[in-house]
Residue, then its C-alpha position, 0 to 999 in steps of 0.5 A: x499499499x505505501x509503495x502504491x501511494x508512493x508510486x501515485x504521487x512520485x507520478x503527480x509530482x513528475x506530471x506536474x512538472x512536466x506540464x509546467x515545463x511545457x507551458x512556460x518553456x514553450x507555449x508562454x513564450x510565444x502566447x500559445x494555449x492548451x486552453x484551460x486555466x493556463x489559457x486564461x492566466x496567460x493572458x492575464x500574464x501578458x495584460x497584468x503581469x501576474x505570474x502565472x502560478x498566482x492566477x492558475x493555483x487561484x482559478x484552480x482553488x476556485x473551481x475544485x471548492x466547487x466541483x471537489x463534490x463530484x470526485x471520488x473520496x481517494x482522488x481529491x487528495x490527490x487531485x489537490x496535490x496536482x492543483x499545489x504542485x504544479x503551481x509550485x513548479x509553475x513558479x521553479x521553472x519561471x523561464x522560457x525559451x524565445x523561439x520564432x518558430x511557433x510551431x515547433x513551440x506548439x508541438x513540443x509544449x502540446x507533447x509536454x502538456x500532454x505527457x504530463x496530463x497523461x501522468x497525472x491522470x493516470x494515478x486518478x489525480x488532477x492538476x485542476x482545470x477545465x475538467x473541473x468546470x465541465x463536471x459542474x456544467x455536466x451536472x446542470x446539463x446531462x445531456x452533454x458529455x464531460x469530453x465534449x464540454x471540456x473540448x468546448x471549454x478548451x475551444x473557447x479559451x483558445x478563441x478568446x485568446x486570439x481575439x484579447x492578443x489579436x492575433x488568430x494566427x496564434x488560434x490555429x497554433x494554439x489548435x495544434x497544441x491542443x490537438x497534440x497534447x489531447x493524443x498524447x495524454x490518451x496515448x499515456x494513459x493506454x500506455x500505447x497498448x494499441x492492437x488490432x482486432x482482426x475478424x477471419x472468414x475462411x473456409x480453412x478456418x481450422x487451419x488458420x486458427x491452429x497456425x495462430x494458436x501455435x506459431x504465434x502463441x496468440x489465443x482465437x475465437x471461433x464465432x458460428x456465422x452464416x453467410x447470407x449470400x450462399x446460404x453457408x453456415x461458417x466458422x469466423x474467427x477472432x483474434x487480437x494482435x500487436x500491430x507489430x504482429x500483422x503483418x505476421x498474420x496476414x502472411x499467415x493468413x495468406x499462405x493457408x488461404x489466399x481468398x480468406x475474407x478478412x477485417x481489421x480494426x483498431x484497438x486502443x487498450x486490451x487487458x488479459x493474458x497477453x497483453x496488459x493485466x488488470 
């Protein structure tokens, strides 16, 4: 239990530090925003010279006081830690890299922010921000999903920043940074465990299944199916493989039945033997 708590708070501290680096090193000097509280804090910083750490802490504390009841009890203390450490690291890392390349700044800033947020959310914590506001709005308007509300808030703040700075090019770079940050966060949360699900329809399904089980050490599920075109009964195979294993699987299928019908789709996360354990 102590080891788990130590790991959780280490990731919260590390995630907060990485987010702060992404904002201070790349986004803030170029007035680029990924939305959320940091986007508002950036505007306040440039117009009123208030440190990012102060504005971020004040807004996050305000949102937390209104939204903490929606959090699981175990996540409350972790979220407080995330909010405090983010503000602390925003103050400590208050140095900037001046760059004229807005695209590179938006990319590197988005990657660091996405990585930091992902590390924090991975242990059921948060650094505050638009997710609190989204949860509160969702309670008032339940038919709107939290994810859609967060996206709407972030896009609104990005547009607001562009209007205030009178630079609509910044809005485009901010959108790029927000997109990259969200993708990196999702990648961290699924820990890169991308896979492919493959459905195989073949007259030689028995041979193909044995080749997959013996030759690739992957499980296969047989699903009884009926082809309505020729009114024939079939055994459709379904298996999940890692992305890098897909070419090997396709070679094995073609070697047995070059006319096999296959359907391949993306799988974002897999739990179980041979993949990530619960």
